[in-house]
Each structure stands twice: as C-alpha cells, then as structure tokens.
C-alpha positions, 0 to 999 in steps of 0.5 A: 657825562656819558653819551646816554646821559647826553641823550637823556638831556636832549630828550628832556629839553625836547620835551620842555620845548614840546610843552611850551611850543604854543607859547608866544616865545617858546625858545625863551620859555625853554631857556628860562626853564633850563636856566632856573631848574637845570644844573650848570653841568647839564646846561653846559653839556647841551651847549657843548652838543650844538656843534655835534651832527648827532645832537637831536635837539628840536628847533625850539630847544636848539634855539633856547640852547643857542640863546644860552650859549650866546648869553654866556659868550656875552658875559664872559 
C-alpha cells in the first residue's frame, strides 16, 4: 500500500473515532467497527503504523488500533 493510502486509512480511522467519541467506550467502538467492516490488509496497515513517528492517529483511534494489535498478539 502506498503512503497516501496509509494516510487515507488514518484519516478514515480518525473520522470513525470522532463520530464515536461521545460513546462510553469509544476506543472499543472504533475497534469493533474496524474489525467488522475493514479488510484485514487495512487493519494490518494501521497496526503497522503505530510505531511510526508520522502516524497521525488521534488518541481514540490509536487506542483502538493498539487494542487490535494486542488482541492479535494474544491469539498468535
């Protein structure tokens, strides 16, 4: 996936987080949405960007992606 596609994924994840930010557990809501509707390759791309300095996930989206990463570590 090209860099601009990664930026698009980050933007989309941030939009989902913004839309769900007023819910009780926004990060879990974002994670559930990503797990349900996003392709595996899209989720893996977001997980891969967590350690990058230029990964501009907002705090809620970052927490959701970190939850996905942790879940994958536990199941592998």
